[in-house]
C-alpha positions in Angstrom: 52.3 -100.1 -51.0 48.9 -100.3 -49.1 50.2 -103.7 -47.5 53.5 -102.2 -46.4 51.7 -99.1 -44.8 49.4 -101.4 -42.9 52.2 -103.5 -41.5 54.2 -100.5 -40.3 50.8 -99.0 -38.8 50.1 -102.4 -37.2 53.7 -102.8 -35.9 53.4 -99.3 -34.5 50.1 -100.1 -32.8 51.3 -103.5 -31.3 54.5 -101.6 -30.0 52.5 -98.8 -28.4 50.0 -101.4 -26.7 52.9 -103.5 -25.5 54.7 -100.5 -23.8 51.4 -99.4 -22.1 50.7 -102.9 -20.9 54.2 -103.7 -19.8 55.4 -100.7 -18.2 55.2 -101.1 -14.4 57.6 -98.3 -13.0 57.2 -94.5 -13.1 60.1 -93.8 -15.5 60.8 -97.5 -16.9 59.5 -98.8 -20.0 59.6 -102.4 -21.0 58.3 -104.0 -24.3 57.6 -107.7 -24.5 59.2 -108.3 -21.0 62.5 -106.5 -21.8 63.2 -103.1 -20.3 64.2 -100.2 -22.7 67.5 -98.8 -21.8 67.9 -95.0 -21.5 64.5 -94.3 -20.2 64.7 -92.7 -16.7 62.3 -89.8 -16.7 58.8 -89.4 -17.7 59.4 -87.1 -20.5 61.4 -90.0 -22.1 58.2 -92.1 -22.0 56.2 -89.2 -23.5 58.9 -89.0 -26.4 58.8 -92.7 -27.1 55.0 -92.5 -27.3 55.3 -89.5 -29.8 57.7 -91.6 -31.9 55.3 -94.5 -32.0 52.6 -92.1 -32.8 54.7 -90.6 -35.7 55.6 -94.1 -37.0 51.9 -95.0 -36.9 50.8 -91.9 -38.8 53.6 -92.3 -41.3 52.3 -96.0 -41.9 48.7 -94.9 -42.3 49.8 -92.2 -44.8 51.7 -94.7 -46.8 48.6 -96.9 -46.8 46.4 -94.1 -47.7 48.7 -92.9 -50.6 48.8 -96.6 -52.0 44.9 -96.8 -51.8 44.5 -93.5 -53.6 47.1 -94.6 -56.2 45.4 -97.8 -56.9 42.0 -96.1 -57.1 43.5 -93.5 -59.7 45.0 -96.5 -61.8 41.6 -98.3 -61.8 39.8 -95.1 -62.8 42.3 -94.3 -65.5 42.0 -97.9 -66.8 38.3 -97.8 -66.8 38.3 -94.3 -68.8 40.7 -95.8 -71.3 38.7 -98.8 -71.8 35.6 -96.7 -72.3 37.3 -94.5 -74.8 38.6 -97.6 -76.6 35.1 -98.9 -76.9 33.8 -95.6 -78.3 36.5 -95.6 -81.0 35.9 -98.9 -81.9 32.1 -98.2 -82.3 33.1 -95.1 -84.3 35.4 -97.1 -86.6 32.6 -99.9 -87.0 30.0 -97.2 -88.0 32.4 -95.8 -90.6 33.2 -99.1 -91.9 29.5 -99.8 -92.4 29.0 -96.4 -94.3 32.0 -97.1 -96.5 30.6 -100.7 -97.3 27.3 -99.1 -98.2 29.0 -96.6 -100.5 31.0 -99.3 -102.2 28.0 -101.4 -102.5 26.2 -98.5 -104.2 29.0 -97.5 -106.5 29.3 -101.3 -107.6 25.6 -101.4 -108.4 26.1 -98.2 -110.3 28.7 -99.6 -112.6 26.6 -102.8 -113.2 23.8 -100.6 -114.6 24.8 -99.4 -118.1 22.0 -96.8 -118.2 23.5 -95.0 -115.3 27.1 -94.8 -116.7 27.4 -91.4 -118.3 27.8 -91.3 -122.1 31.4 -90.8 -123.3 32.1 -88.1 -125.9 33.8 -88.8 -129.1 36.2 -86.1 -129.9 35.8 -84.8 -133.6 38.7 -85.6 -136.2 
């Protein structure tokens, strides 16, 4: 999208420069050596310039929107990576705690003195 916007803006700029450099008559316009038909008065030249300016601005807007979109996507991906890293760290800490608790429970079962005595029911 950025590339397309820059191409449109560049094309509009080249067309504008070509019109300015190649126009020799008061109310005639030529682009790359060819005269543009239908332009007979000065306001036609002005309108052609306005159209070129609008096309240029549209191209720049497309490029800007594409750049913003790309930046937002990069920012979102970075935030998601950070969030993923934090959740992995949290899960790793919980796993270590559970491993320690399991090891303590296993040690407790191996020690007969720590096992509570069972009551025998009277007959």
